[in-house]
TORDO-112687 format. One line per field, with one value per residue (C-alpha): residue in one letter; x, y, z. Coordinates in pm, 1 decimal, decimal comma, padded with zeros to 6 digits. Layout:
REM residues N
r	c(A  ...)
east	c(X  ...)
north	c(Y  ...)
up	c(Z  ...)
REM end
This chain:
REM residues 505
r	c(M  M  F  D  S  A  A  A  T  A  A  A  A  A  P  R  V  Q  K  T  P  Q  L  S  A  T  A  L  N  V  A  K  Q  P  L  R  R  G  Y  S  P  I  V  V  A  G  T  V  R  L  V  E  I  A  L  V  A  L  V  G  F  A  V  Y  L  A  Y  V  V  P  S  E  G  F  A  W  R  Y  V  G  A  V  A  G  I  A  L  M  A  M  F  A  F  Q  A  A  D  I  Y  Q  I  Q  A  F  R  G  H  E  K  Q  Y  M  R  L  A  S  A  W  S  V  V  F  L  I  A  I  S  M  S  F  F  A  K  A  G  D  Q  F  S  R  A  W  L  G  G  F  Y  V  L  G  L  C  T  L  I  G  F  R  R  A  L  F  L  L  V  R  R  W  T  R  E  G  R  L  D  R  R  T  V  V  V  G  A  D  K  N  G  E  S  L  I  S  S  L  A  A  Q  R  D  S  D  V  C  V  I  G  V  F  D  D  R  G  E  A  R  S  P  L  N  R  E  G  A  Q  K  L  G  T  V  D  D  L  V  E  F  A  R  H  T  R  V  D  L  V  I  F  S  L  P  I  S  A  E  A  R  I  L  Q  M  L  K  K  L  W  V  L  P  V  D  I  R  L  S  A  H  T  N  K  L  R  F  R  P  R  S  Y  S  Y  I  G  N  V  P  V  I  D  I  F  D  K  P  I  A  D  W  D  V  V  M  K  W  L  F  D  K  V  V  G  A  L  A  L  L  C  V  A  P  F  M  A  L  V  A  L  A  I  K  L  D  S  K  G  P  V  L  F  K  Q  R  R  Y  G  F  N  N  E  L  I  E  V  Y  K  F  R  S  M  Y  V  E  A  T  D  A  T  A  H  R  L  V  S  K  N  D  P  R  V  T  R  V  G  R  F  I  R  K  T  S  L  D  E  L  P  Q  L  F  N  V  V  F  A  G  N  L  S  L  V  G  P  R  P  H  A  V  H  A  K  A  E  N  R  I  Y  D  E  A  V  D  G  Y  F  A  R  H  R  V  K  P  G  I  T  G  W  A  Q  I  N  G  W  R  G  E  T  D  S  Q  E  K  I  Q  R  R  V  E  H  D  L  Y  Y  I  E  N  W  S  I  L  F  D  V  Y  I  L  A  R  T  P  F  A  L  L  N  L  E  S  A  Y)
east	c(-09750,4  -09800,4  -09567,7  -09272,6  -09297,4  -09379,4  -09052,7  -08856,5  -09030,6  -08954,1  -08587,3  -08546,7  -08744,0  -08648,6  -08701,7  -08451,2  -08409,0  -08549,0  -08366,6  -08389,2  -08743,0  -08798,6  -08926,9  -09206,3  -09134,4  -09315,9  -09102,9  -08782,8  -08877,3  -08925,7  -08601,5  -08402,6  -08510,5  -08211,6  -08157,1  -07935,9  -07785,4  -08030,7  -07960,6  -08098,6  -08319,1  -08192,9  -07830,7  -07914,3  -08086,1  -07796,5  -07544,5  -07741,2  -07722,7  -07345,6  -07300,5  -07516,9  -07331,6  -07005,7  -07144,3  -07267,0  -06932,5  -06743,3  -06945,5  -06907,3  -06530,1  -06495,4  -06673,3  -06470,0  -06135,6  -06224,5  -06363,8  -06279,0  -05927,6  -05758,2  -05881,1  -05914,1  -05688,9  -05777,5  -06020,8  -06145,3  -06489,0  -06572,4  -06479,7  -06720,0  -06991,5  -06960,9  -06970,5  -07272,9  -07465,1  -07388,5  -07522,4  -07827,9  -07900,4  -07905,7  -08153,2  -08365,6  -08386,2  -08477,9  -08758,1  -08872,6  -08902,3  -08689,0  -08460,5  -08700,6  -08670,6  -09008,3  -08859,8  -08552,1  -08779,1  -08821,1  -09149,9  -09141,8  -09237,0  -08901,6  -08729,2  -08967,4  -08909,3  -08535,9  -08533,3  -08756,1  -08543,1  -08221,8  -08368,6  -08470,8  -08114,5  -07975,6  -08245,1  -08146,2  -07776,4  -07837,8  -08056,1  -07791,4  -07519,9  -07749,6  -07832,3  -07469,1  -07368,8  -07134,5  -07296,8  -07014,3  -06758,5  -06889,4  -06882,1  -07229,2  -07100,9  -06975,9  -07310,6  -07505,4  -07275,6  -07292,0  -07672,1  -07710,8  -07433,6  -07530,2  -07892,4  -07793,3  -07550,4  -07810,0  -08076,4  -07826,2  -07731,8  -08097,1  -08160,0  -07868,3  -07993,8  -08338,6  -08188,6  -07984,5  -08276,6  -08503,9  -08252,7  -08219,4  -08598,9  -08625,2  -08357,3  -08537,7  -08243,2  -08461,8  -08741,8  -08809,0  -08866,1  -09160,8  -09328,2  -09676,5  -09759,6  -10129,5  -10313,7  -10668,9  -10889,3  -10668,0  -10369,3  -10560,7  -10662,0  -10301,8  -10159,0  -10426,2  -10343,4  -09970,9  -10030,5  -10242,1  -09952,1  -09815,6  -09440,2  -09414,3  -09087,3  -09264,0  -09260,9  -09462,6  -09290,6  -09505,7  -09737,2  -09672,1  -09927,6  -09931,3  -10298,4  -10431,7  -10536,8  -10905,2  -10841,0  -10556,5  -10604,0  -10299,8  -10323,1  -10401,7  -10401,5  -10140,1  -09908,4  -09863,6  -09868,4  -09516,7  -09539,4  -09551,4  -09365,5  -09100,6  -09057,7  -09017,7  -08703,6  -08548,2  -08681,3  -08501,2  -08175,5  -08216,2  -08307,5  -08313,3  -08607,0  -08609,0  -08944,5  -09193,1  -09542,9  -09791,3  -10148,0  -10286,4  -10510,8  -10351,8  -10595,1  -10409,0  -10127,6  -10038,9  -10018,4  -09806,8  -09565,2  -09530,6  -09435,0  -09201,3  -09006,8  -08926,8  -08861,2  -08654,7  -08337,9  -08363,1  -08186,7  -08510,5  -08750,8  -09066,1  -09388,1  -09743,7  -10005,3  -10260,3  -10474,1  -10764,5  -10746,5  -11030,2  -10813,5  -10627,5  -10316,3  -10176,2  -10053,1  -09688,0  -09722,0  -09734,1  -09494,4  -09616,9  -09545,5  -09695,9  -10037,4  -10053,5  -10007,4  -09783,3  -09639,8  -09264,6  -09170,9  -08807,6  -08561,1  -08273,5  -07975,0  -07738,6  -07902,6  -07879,0  -07592,5  -07480,7  -07393,0  -07187,1  -07005,2  -06921,9  -06806,4  -06576,5  -06445,5  -06365,9  -06194,8  -05989,4  -05888,9  -05855,3  -05620,4  -05408,1  -05394,1  -05295,5  -05007,5  -04890,7  -04896,9  -04765,8  -04407,4  -04533,9  -04746,7  -04439,5  -04245,2  -04532,8  -04558,9  -04185,2  -04205,9  -04497,3  -04311,7  -03997,0  -04189,3  -04399,9  -04469,8  -04775,2  -04933,0  -04906,1  -05275,1  -05587,8  -05953,4  -06237,9  -06608,5  -06804,7  -07140,7  -07149,5  -07417,4  -07769,6  -07627,7  -07435,5  -07147,8  -06814,9  -06452,9  -06234,0  -05855,0  -05629,3  -05266,2  -05234,5  -05178,4  -05222,0  -05034,2  -05163,7  -05296,1  -05488,9  -05639,9  -06013,4  -06171,9  -06525,5  -06438,8  -06606,8  -06371,4  -06278,9  -05917,8  -05852,4  -05563,4  -05244,1  -05416,9  -05167,6  -05296,7  -05149,4  -04791,4  -04532,9  -04569,1  -04942,8  -04969,4  -04802,0  -05000,4  -05327,6  -05258,7  -05168,0  -05442,0  -05180,5  -05345,4  -05640,3  -05438,4  -05508,3  -05874,0  -05779,0  -05781,9  -06148,1  -06217,8  -06027,4  -06065,1  -06350,9  -06571,7  -06742,4  -06596,3  -06589,5  -06316,9  -06568,6  -06871,3  -06983,0  -06705,9  -06791,6  -06821,7  -06737,9  -07039,8  -07007,0  -06873,5  -07024,2  -07063,4  -07110,8  -07162,4  -07446,8  -07425,6  -07439,7  -07789,1  -07919,9  -07738,8  -07852,9  -08202,0  -08199,1  -07841,3  -07885,6  -07991,2  -07617,9  -07600,2  -07815,4  -07490,9  -07163,0  -06925,5  -06597,8  -06236,7  -06291,9  -06605,0  -06772,5  -06768,3  -06396,1  -06287,3  -06507,6  -06320,9  -06538,3  -06280,4  -06110,8  -06265,6  -06643,4  -06660,7  -06973,5  -07320,1  -07268,4  -06967,8  -07148,3  -07458,5  -07255,8  -07091,7  -07429,2  -07560,4  -07265,5  -07305,9  -07672,2  -07584,3  -07332,6  -07588,7  -07851,2  -07605,7  -07380,9  -07211,3  -06881,3  -06756,2  -06847,6  -06637,0  -06345,7  -06373,9  -06373,8  -06071,8  -05885,3  -05961,0  -05871,3  -05489,3  -05538,1  -05791,9  -05535,0  -05308,9  -05550,3  -05423,1  -05627,3  -05881,8  -05684,9  -05509,2)
north	c(-03763,5  -04013,3  -03826,4  -03859,1  -04233,5  -04183,9  -03997,2  -04263,6  -04538,3  -04363,7  -04322,4  -04679,8  -04847,7  -04640,4  -04843,5  -04926,4  -04638,9  -04732,3  -04682,6  -04331,9  -04262,2  -04070,0  -03719,8  -03575,3  -03298,6  -03052,2  -03147,9  -03127,5  -02780,4  -02661,7  -02826,7  -02669,2  -02312,9  -02088,5  -02083,0  -01860,6  -01973,4  -01921,7  -01725,5  -01813,2  -01530,7  -01621,5  -01576,0  -01252,2  -01111,0  -01216,8  -01060,5  -00733,8  -00733,5  -00771,4  -00505,6  -00254,4  -00313,6  -00252,5  00062,6  00208,8  00141,7  00283,6  00607,6  00646,3  00601,0  00822,7  01112,9  01050,8  01047,3  01353,8  01575,9  01453,6  01308,2  01623,2  01830,7  01584,3  01293,9  00924,7  00798,9  00439,6  00555,7  00653,1  00305,8  00154,1  00403,5  00326,8  -00049,6  -00013,0  00201,8  -00041,5  -00337,1  -00144,1  -00045,4  -00408,9  -00502,4  -00195,3  -00277,3  -00634,9  -00507,2  -00278,1  -00590,0  -00453,6  -00755,5  -00935,3  -00989,0  -00813,5  -00502,8  -00517,6  -00502,8  -00132,7  -00063,8  00301,7  00220,9  00044,6  00383,9  00530,6  00232,0  00259,8  00630,3  00569,4  00280,1  00479,1  00773,4  00544,9  00411,5  00760,8  00853,3  00547,4  00635,4  00994,5  00874,6  00628,0  00893,8  01132,8  00887,0  00778,6  01144,8  01096,8  01338,4  01592,6  01325,1  01294,6  01559,4  01679,6  01755,9  01396,4  01262,2  01484,8  01408,8  01037,6  01050,4  01243,6  01073,9  00733,6  00777,9  00897,4  00607,1  00349,3  00491,0  00495,6  00134,8  00030,2  00196,9  00010,4  -00308,5  -00250,3  -00228,2  -00544,6  -00743,5  -00626,6  -00760,1  -01089,9  -01117,3  -01071,8  -01337,7  -01579,2  -01603,2  -01552,2  -01787,0  -02115,0  -02335,4  -02545,0  -02859,6  -02964,1  -03335,2  -03388,4  -03252,7  -03264,7  -02998,9  -02993,9  -02917,7  -02645,0  -02489,9  -02506,3  -02340,8  -02068,1  -02003,0  -01981,7  -01748,2  -01518,0  -01460,2  -01106,5  -01088,0  -01467,1  -01628,1  -01951,8  -02017,2  -02325,3  -02472,2  -02781,0  -03048,1  -03421,9  -03695,3  -04073,8  -04084,5  -04089,7  -03782,1  -03835,5  -03782,9  -03532,4  -03279,9  -03145,6  -02787,2  -02648,0  -02271,6  -02223,2  -02494,7  -02779,3  -03143,9  -03264,2  -03633,1  -03891,0  -03898,6  -04123,3  -03851,6  -03594,4  -03770,0  -03748,5  -03393,0  -03276,7  -03414,9  -03187,5  -02859,2  -02694,9  -02788,2  -02634,1  -02741,2  -03023,2  -02979,5  -03264,9  -03146,5  -03485,7  -03518,9  -03655,1  -03947,6  -04073,6  -04198,3  -04509,1  -04313,9  -04039,1  -04293,9  -04463,6  -04132,5  -04031,4  -04352,8  -04229,2  -03862,1  -03870,0  -03926,9  -03569,7  -03270,0  -03073,6  -02961,6  -03176,0  -03044,3  -03169,2  -02903,4  -02876,6  -02591,9  -02816,3  -03075,3  -03084,2  -03261,9  -02996,2  -03040,5  -02800,5  -02470,4  -02549,0  -02863,5  -02643,8  -02422,4  -02170,6  -02074,5  -01728,6  -01799,7  -02160,1  -02410,0  -02707,6  -03001,8  -03049,9  -03397,6  -03369,1  -03079,4  -03028,4  -03159,3  -02861,7  -02529,0  -02152,1  -02055,4  -02417,9  -02407,8  -02090,4  -02234,2  -02560,1  -02372,7  -02149,6  -02449,6  -02635,7  -02339,7  -02221,6  -02559,3  -02711,9  -02434,5  -02468,7  -02846,7  -02809,0  -02580,4  -02823,0  -03136,3  -02973,6  -03099,4  -03456,0  -03434,4  -03328,3  -03630,9  -03867,9  -03720,3  -03773,7  -04135,6  -04210,1  -04059,2  -04262,1  -04585,7  -04606,3  -04412,6  -04193,4  -03890,1  -03835,7  -03755,7  -03909,8  -03807,6  -04037,6  -03964,5  -04006,1  -03916,4  -03583,0  -03373,8  -03463,6  -03731,0  -03473,7  -03629,8  -03478,5  -03546,3  -03632,3  -03601,2  -03879,9  -03978,1  -04250,3  -04582,9  -04818,1  -04879,8  -04645,1  -04925,2  -05073,5  -04752,5  -04797,2  -04451,7  -04586,0  -04851,7  -05137,0  -05362,6  -05273,7  -05298,7  -05617,4  -05753,4  -05807,8  -05656,5  -05678,9  -05351,0  -05157,3  -05028,6  -05066,2  -04704,1  -04736,5  -05008,4  -04785,0  -04470,9  -04664,3  -04830,4  -04497,4  -04305,9  -04066,4  -04118,6  -03916,1  -03598,7  -03434,8  -03424,3  -03114,3  -02945,7  -03045,2  -02895,0  -02568,8  -02487,0  -02683,9  -02678,3  -03008,2  -03194,3  -03120,6  -03215,7  -03432,5  -03609,4  -03938,7  -04069,7  -04027,3  -04357,6  -04424,4  -04445,6  -04817,3  -04938,6  -05270,5  -05493,4  -05862,4  -05773,1  -05534,6  -05157,7  -04988,6  -04837,7  -05185,3  -05342,0  -05091,7  -04952,4  -04573,5  -04554,4  -04216,3  -04052,8  -04022,7  -03770,1  -03515,5  -03344,9  -03278,2  -03579,3  -03559,5  -03675,0  -03850,0  -03938,4  -04104,0  -04443,3  -04423,2  -04348,7  -04632,7  -04889,7  -04897,4  -04797,0  -04986,8  -05262,0  -05302,4  -05659,9  -05751,5  -05608,7  -05581,3  -05351,2  -05102,3  -05129,0  -05035,0  -04748,4  -04608,4  -04645,2  -04443,7  -04183,5  -04133,9  -04100,0  -03829,1  -03641,8  -03642,8  -03537,1  -03294,0  -03004,3  -02820,0  -02982,8  -03323,3  -03240,9  -03135,0  -03459,4  -03671,5  -03486,2  -03533,6  -03908,0  -03959,4  -03992,2  -04265,0  -04445,2  -04454,4  -04664,3  -04954,2  -05100,3  -05422,0  -05340,3  -05078,6  -05204,2)
up	c(00052,4  -00225,5  -00460,6  -00225,9  -00271,3  -00638,7  -00696,2  -00511,2  -00708,0  -01036,1  -00947,3  -00828,8  -01104,5  -01407,6  -01722,0  -01989,5  -02232,1  -02569,3  -02892,2  -03032,4  -03162,2  -03481,6  -03406,3  -03614,7  -03864,1  -03635,1  -03334,5  -03538,8  -03664,4  -03304,8  -03192,8  -03476,6  -03403,2  -03320,7  -02946,4  -02733,6  -02406,0  -02121,6  -01803,4  -01462,2  -01323,0  -00975,2  -01082,5  -01267,3  -00957,3  -00734,3  -00970,4  -00969,0  -00587,2  -00594,5  -00863,3  -00676,0  -00348,1  -00534,3  -00703,9  -00375,3  -00206,9  -00506,3  -00505,4  -00128,6  -00141,3  -00450,6  -00279,4  00036,0  -00147,7  -00358,3  -00081,4  00268,7  00245,5  00104,1  00399,2  00689,4  00594,6  00611,6  00878,8  00922,2  01038,5  00680,5  00559,7  00812,7  00718,2  00345,3  00407,7  00638,1  00389,7  00105,6  00306,3  00425,8  00066,3  -00042,1  00233,6  00161,6  -00210,4  -00122,0  00103,2  -00178,5  -00401,3  -00684,2  -00714,8  -00948,8  -01323,0  -01358,4  -01194,5  -01416,9  -01722,0  -01654,6  -01479,7  -01376,7  -01019,2  -00968,8  -00989,5  -00730,9  -00504,5  -00558,7  -00465,8  -00164,3  -00036,0  -00092,6  00101,2  00387,8  00407,2  00454,4  00704,8  00906,1  00874,8  00990,0  01278,5  01391,9  01387,7  01579,5  01858,3  01875,7  01904,7  01609,5  01364,9  01391,9  01298,4  00939,9  00669,4  00569,8  00222,0  00192,8  00309,7  00066,7  -00223,9  -00148,1  -00149,3  -00475,7  -00675,8  -00540,4  -00646,0  -00993,7  -01034,0  -00925,3  -01158,0  -01444,2  -01373,1  -01357,5  -01694,0  -01851,8  -01686,7  -01836,7  -02187,8  -02130,3  -01984,7  -02266,7  -02519,6  -02329,7  -02317,7  -02695,5  -02743,2  -02509,3  -02270,8  -01961,9  -02070,1  -01895,6  -02197,4  -02086,7  -02212,3  -02102,8  -02076,5  -02142,6  -02446,3  -02307,8  -02147,9  -01839,5  -02060,2  -02239,7  -01907,4  -01780,5  -02091,9  -02072,9  -01707,1  -01781,5  -02076,9  -01858,1  -01615,6  -01637,4  -01693,9  -01682,1  -01784,2  -01882,7  -02257,7  -02357,8  -02663,6  -02709,2  -02574,6  -02551,8  -02492,4  -02533,1  -02625,3  -02980,4  -03176,1  -03100,2  -02727,4  -02760,9  -03045,3  -03228,7  -03100,8  -02759,5  -02710,4  -02979,7  -02841,3  -03086,9  -02996,3  -03077,1  -02996,5  -02719,9  -02388,4  -02549,2  -02812,7  -02534,1  -02407,1  -02753,0  -02806,3  -02490,7  -02635,8  -02941,0  -02772,6  -02430,9  -02210,4  -01863,2  -01721,2  -01772,6  -01628,0  -01606,4  -01656,1  -01557,0  -01249,7  -00931,9  -00951,1  -01261,9  -01039,4  -01240,3  -01565,4  -01407,3  -01260,5  -01597,1  -01757,1  -01472,3  -01520,9  -01870,4  -01793,8  -01474,6  -01680,2  -01816,7  -01655,4  -01613,4  -01340,9  -01335,7  -01181,4  -01148,2  -01206,6  -00924,2  -01059,0  -01167,5  -00889,7  -00639,9  -00384,1  -00186,9  00028,1  00283,4  00129,2  00196,9  -00014,7  -00326,0  -00511,1  -00764,7  -01123,1  -01115,3  -00966,7  -01085,9  -00799,3  -00875,5  -00684,3  -00714,7  -00840,6  -00956,8  -00960,8  -01198,8  -00997,9  -01032,4  -01112,7  -01060,6  -00826,1  -00798,7  -01170,2  -01116,4  -00813,0  -00989,3  -01301,0  -01094,1  -00900,0  -01222,3  -01389,0  -01090,0  -00945,0  -01293,0  -01409,1  -01095,6  -01137,3  -01502,8  -01408,9  -01139,3  -01356,9  -01676,6  -01614,6  -01557,8  -01871,9  -02069,9  -01937,9  -02020,0  -02370,9  -02424,1  -02300,1  -02534,1  -02829,2  -02759,0  -02698,2  -03014,6  -03330,7  -03361,3  -03192,3  -02818,0  -02770,8  -02910,3  -02894,3  -02804,9  -02848,8  -02529,0  -02383,0  -02201,7  -02034,7  -02152,8  -02386,1  -02588,6  -02779,8  -02675,1  -02763,1  -02465,4  -02473,9  -02344,5  -02373,1  -02635,2  -02459,2  -02757,6  -03076,9  -03347,4  -03569,4  -03272,6  -03135,0  -03068,9  -03060,3  -03014,0  -02750,7  -02936,5  -02741,9  -02384,3  -02273,4  -02077,5  -01871,5  -02076,7  -02380,5  -02672,8  -02813,9  -02518,7  -02539,0  -02263,6  -02158,3  -02209,1  -01944,0  -01687,5  -01760,1  -01766,5  -01430,6  -01273,0  -01462,7  -01602,2  -01942,3  -01809,9  -01738,2  -02078,7  -01978,8  -01781,6  -02124,4  -02151,8  -01809,0  -01842,2  -02212,1  -02370,0  -02059,6  -02148,9  -01848,7  -01477,6  -01233,8  -01048,1  -01190,3  -01344,8  -01568,1  -01938,9  -02119,4  -02482,6  -02711,5  -02788,7  -02454,3  -02349,3  -02046,4  -02121,3  -02489,6  -02403,2  -02452,2  -02113,2  -02152,2  -02235,2  -01939,3  -01673,8  -01620,3  -01600,0  -01725,4  -01894,0  -01565,2  -01489,9  -01775,3  -01591,1  -01486,8  -01664,0  -01654,9  -01464,7  -01461,1  -01127,8  -00936,4  -00640,2  -00813,4  -00886,4  -00528,2  -00404,9  -00613,2  -00924,9  -01183,7  -01461,9  -01673,8  -01678,8  -01804,0  -01609,6  -01567,7  -01192,2  -01234,8  -01456,6  -01234,8  -00926,2  -01112,5  -01210,1  -00853,7  -00721,9  -00996,6  -00909,5  -00540,7  -00630,3  -00841,4  -00566,8  -00294,7  -00482,7  -00309,7  -00351,0  -00029,0  -00173,4  -00482,4  -00261,5  -00062,9  -00380,7  -00520,3  -00192,4  -00195,2  -00561,9  -00523,7  -00260,0  -00480,4  -00762,0  -00542,2  -00595,8  -00923,4  -00917,8  -01186,8  -01380,4  -01691,8)
REM end
């Protein structure tokens, strides 16, 4: 398909990011609106599954412990029966289609489907025990109590879930904040189609178009035109944007590619609307937003359950690592204090996820009067600004250990990811985003203490354009191929990579 090659072309030939454009007053007003943290509907639905499995098992064991154990004692067959009913319930509720955000919003039929699916589970359980000639091995009172209390508990949970989801909906936490590119009749038709979707989570917050006002009016179906595609890149740095939909016809390939080269650096899903196109592909070529067919161009690199898994990995492994290295950190802190006057730690502003400015902790390796918090001048070999202890901790990367505080407590760093660079860092007297095309695409994920580039030898001084170019290439490879196992592999390789002291000083 032509858009497979289009995506590859956009990724490979991303243009240099322009200096920050000035957003219009309208765009700034939209960007400054109060915004709560969003929740992934996929993660919410998955969490509900886990909670309901736990509730079913809890009710089953509670009835068993209260009624059966005092008279019959403990029997493992009841444990197996409770676990089997809990699992069957999950599959039955999935078949009844009540693990959707729309169902959680409280439609009455979800309760009927829930009761029907729950009843089917017990009919299956009774039938299985009958054909296995094991019916007399289970208490009928336990089975009846399990059924009634389980149903009441599930309905009560669903009611509480309805109240919670209703509140999240009012707060916009479950919305997919969407931007439409194209302010013509196609854009108007797309916005109308999205607005007509029942129980849709798509919230169109604005329209962007490079064409003049004569060809792209300011308002389309209540969605204001907020600027050009260049403005969209800056707009997405100011507020959360989850989805970008192109309303342009597939025939406008050159124009779409030009825009993709600007937008692929953003951590968003990018789709091409196909609802007005006369050219039709095979059905499996499309995905759908409600009933609106779209063609997938780019996906957010780490989303839904991947975000949860990476967060858990960072917190658990990061906390364990912090406990293990705490004695070494205390010794390094003491050495720094004895070697030169000044604080043990210093903070440096760096680019984080989606170009957000973050403060990263490091052990101080320079004399206080020479400390360069903005990295206007990179550290070079035999740099007189570096202390005696500083040279050692920089070569061994011990100065990076305090960044575990960023991982475990601040949450603005990951254990593994593209290394965060200081805001004014340069290669050959050029700021990194000027030296490397598509540089900011590495900020589509949270930065890390170590990364794919570092274990492949691209650590230390970046005094040439080639060095920063190779770093970015490795960072982009990591982003496109991320997995928890990949993170584990990089962490395992990191100690061996630190043995290479050639370019670290």
